[in-house]
C-alpha positions in Angstrom: 10.4 12.4 -6.4 6.7 12.0 -4.4 4.9 8.9 -4.1 1.8 8.7 -2.8 0.4 5.4 -1.6 -3.3 5.1 -1.2 -6.4 2.3 -0.6 -9.5 3.6 -2.0 -11.7 0.7 -0.5 -13.4 1.5 -3.8 -11.9 3.7 -6.6 -15.1 5.0 -7.7 -16.1 5.8 -4.4 -12.5 8.2 -3.7 -12.9 9.5 -7.3 -16.6 10.7 -6.1 -15.1 11.9 -2.6 -12.7 14.3 -4.8 -9.2 11.9 -5.3 -8.5 13.0 -8.5 -9.1 16.9 -7.6 -6.5 16.8 -4.9 -4.3 14.9 -6.8 -3.0 17.4 -9.2 -2.4 19.5 -5.8 0.1 17.4 -4.5 2.9 17.3 -7.4 2.8 13.8 -7.2 5.4 11.7 -9.3 3.6 8.2 -8.6 0.6 7.3 -6.7 0.1 3.9 -5.9 -3.7 2.6 -5.3 -4.9 -1.0 -3.4 -8.9 -2.2 -3.4 -9.4 -0.8 -6.0 -13.0 -2.8 -6.5 -13.4 -1.9 -9.9 -12.6 -4.0 -13.7 -11.3 -2.0 -16.0 -14.1 -2.2 -18.0 -16.2 -0.3 -15.4 -14.1 2.9 -15.7 -12.4 3.0 -19.2 -14.8 5.2 -21.1 -14.7 7.6 -17.4 -12.2 10.5 -18.8 -12.2 11.3 -14.5 -10.2 8.2 -14.3 -7.5 8.6 -16.7 -6.3 12.2 -16.0 -4.4 13.9 -18.5 -0.4 13.5 -18.6 -1.1 10.7 -16.2 0.3 7.3 -17.1 -2.9 4.7 -15.4 -2.4 0.6 -15.5 -5.1 -1.8 -13.7 -4.9 -4.9 -12.2 -8.1 -5.8 -11.5 -9.5 -8.9 -9.4 -11.1 -11.9 -11.4 -14.0 -11.6 -9.0 -16.2 -8.2 -9.4 -16.0 -5.2 -6.6 -13.0 -7.6 -4.8 -9.2 -6.0 -4.3 -7.3 -4.6 -7.1 -4.3 -2.3 -7.8 -3.1 0.6 -9.6 -0.3 2.6 -10.6 -1.0 6.1 -11.9 2.5 7.8 -12.7 3.9 11.5 -14.7 6.2 9.0 -16.6 5.9 6.6 -19.4 7.2 2.9 -17.6 10.0 0.9 -19.2 8.1 -1.8 -17.9 4.8 -3.2 -16.3 4.6 -6.0 -14.6 1.7 -7.9 -12.9 2.2 -11.3 -12.0 3.7 -13.2 -9.3 3.3 -16.7 -10.6 0.8 -18.0 -8.3 -3.1 -18.4 -9.5 -4.1 -17.7 -6.4 -2.9 -14.2 -5.4 -2.9 -13.5 -9.2 -6.2 -13.7 -9.6 -7.5 -11.2 -6.6 -4.8 -8.2 -8.6 -2.7 -8.1 -5.5 0.5 -7.0 -7.5 1.2 -4.3 -9.8 4.7 -3.0 -10.6 6.0 -0.1 -12.7 9.7 -0.4 -13.5 11.6 3.5 -14.9 15.2 2.3 -15.3 16.6 1.0 -12.2 14.1 1.7 -10.1 10.9 -0.2 -9.4 7.7 1.3 -7.5 4.9 -1.8 -6.8 1.6 -1.4 -5.6 0.9 -4.2 -3.3 -2.4 -5.4 -1.2 -2.0 -7.7 1.4 -5.1 -10.1 1.8 -6.7 -9.6 5.2 -7.1 -12.5 7.1 -10.2 -10.6 9.3 -13.2 -12.4 7.8 -12.2 -16.3 9.3 -10.2 -18.6 9.4 -10.0 -19.7 5.7 -8.9 -15.9 4.8 -6.3 -15.7 7.4 -5.0 -19.0 5.4 -4.9 -17.7 2.3 -3.2 -14.4 4.0 -1.0 -16.7 5.5 0.2 -18.8 2.4 0.6 -14.9 1.0 3.6 -14.1 3.5 5.3 -17.3 3.1 5.3 -17.2 -0.6 5.8 -13.0 -0.6 8.9 -13.4 2.2 11.6 -15.5 -0.3 10.0 -12.4 -3.1 11.3 -9.7 -1.3 14.4 -11.5 0.0 15.1 -11.8 -4.3 14.1 -8.6 -4.8 16.2 -7.2 -1.8 19.3 -8.4 -3.5 18.7 -8.5 -7.4 20.6 -4.9 -7.5 17.4 -2.9 -8.4 16.2 -0.5 -5.9 12.5 0.0 -4.4 10.0 1.6 -3.2 7.2 -0.9 -2.5 3.9 0.9 -1.7 1.1 -1.2 0.1 -1.7 -2.4 2.8 0.4 -4.6 4.8 -2.3 -5.2 6.1 0.1 -5.7 9.4 0.3 -3.4 12.4 4.3 -3.9 12.9 4.6 -2.8 16.7 2.2 -1.6 19.3 3.0 1.9 18.6 1.3 1.4 14.9 -2.5 1.0 16.4 -4.4 2.6 19.6 -5.7 -0.4 21.0 -3.4 -2.6 20.6 -3.4 -4.4 24.1 -6.8 -5.5 22.9 -5.4 -6.5 19.4 -3.3 -9.3 20.0 -5.6 -12.5 18.8 -6.8 -10.7 15.9 -5.9 -10.5 12.4 -3.7 -7.6 12.0 -1.9 -7.7 15.0 -0.5 -11.4 15.6 2.2 -12.5 17.0 3.3 -14.2 13.4 2.4 -11.8 11.5 4.3 -8.8 13.4 7.7 -11.7 13.5 6.8 -11.6 10.0 7.5 -8.2 9.4 10.2 -8.0 11.7 12.0 -10.1 9.3 11.2 -8.0 6.2 12.6 -4.9 8.7 15.4 -6.6 10.0 17.5 -9.7 8.4 16.0 -8.4 4.6 17.1 -5.2 4.8 13.8 -3.3 3.7 13.4 0.1 5.5 10.1 1.7 6.8 10.3 4.8 5.2 7.6 6.7 7.8 9.4 5.3 10.8 12.8 6.0 9.5 12.1 9.8 10.0 9.7 9.5 13.2 10.9 5.9 15.0 9.2 7.2 18.2 6.4 8.7 16.0 2.7 7.7 17.3 -0.9 9.0 16.4 -0.2 10.9 13.9 1.9 7.6 11.3 -1.7 5.6 11.7 -3.6 5.0 7.9 -6.2 3.2 8.2 -9.5 4.0 10.6 -12.7 1.7 10.9 -16.0 3.0 10.5 -17.2 2.2 13.9 -17.1 4.4 17.1 -16.3 7.2 15.7 -12.9 5.9 15.3 -11.5 8.2 12.8 -12.6 11.5 15.1 -11.1 9.4 18.3 -8.0 8.3 15.8 -8.4 4.9 17.1 -6.2 3.8 14.1 -4.1 1.1 13.3 -1.0 2.0 11.0 -0.8 -0.3 8.8 0.2 1.0 5.4 3.4 1.7 4.4 6.4 2.2 2.0 9.2 -0.2 2.1 12.3 0.5 0.2 16.1 -1.3 -0.3 18.9 0.9 0.6 19.6 2.9 -1.7 16.3 4.5 -1.7 16.2 4.5 1.5 19.1 6.8 1.8 16.9 9.2 -0.2 14.5 9.2 1.7 13.2 13.7 2.4 9.8 14.1 4.1 7.0 11.9 4.7 3.3 11.9 6.6 -0.5 11.2 6.2 -3.1 13.1 4.6 -5.8 14.1 7.3 -7.3 17.7 5.8 -9.6 15.2 3.2 -11.5 12.2 3.3 -11.5 9.3 0.7 -12.1 6.4 2.0 -11.3 4.3 5.6 -7.5 4.5 4.7 -5.4 8.1 4.3 -3.0 8.5 1.9 1.0 8.4 2.8 2.7 10.3 1.0 6.8 9.8 0.7 9.3 12.4 -0.7 12.8 10.9 -2.5 15.5 13.2 -3.5 16.0 13.0 -7.6 
């Protein structure tokens, strides 16, 4: 099974850059998208956004041109979930889950705190709330692959200029400690790090549009696929796709056995 996750920074923009021409060539089973920035009404009559042979579902933010997640799947899911039960986050379209038998694949978009204190406060509320959600998922007996733009670089290896970003959202001590709890006491596995525990540089998934960051590879690794133990045992391969660009993020491709 091949699962791809990508923050498109606008699905219409990514489509104009060839996303849906690229997708069939990847032989993927599931594509999780974050930051669609589109209402279903904006794209439902555009066939390019609904390729033949794929099931697609969207969870859009109430605010137009903002946030939103989607999942594309070659297999029809047994169930689709799109509510976390908290209006602050549900209104921003931050969660979508496809269930296939005992496997759940989740597309998740955590808030960014970079716009200022108010948004950081929202991000912190999400972290506090979602820690318990992850804990419950880890214990409920299902297998999970959570594909997300976490908006957190976990360790110093996960961003180029870590020294100068220690007071910036995305690399704040409490955010990093939160991720450590998820990967430590809760037992989730970071799929890419499992395969490349010492990997640097090529694991980055986001680059600022400023200062020629892409060409200089001055990036951040903030897009992860986190798995429960059963799926962690099935991780076979992982890579960041950099041969083409669809947004300021790069697709993370992970292959699982079975």
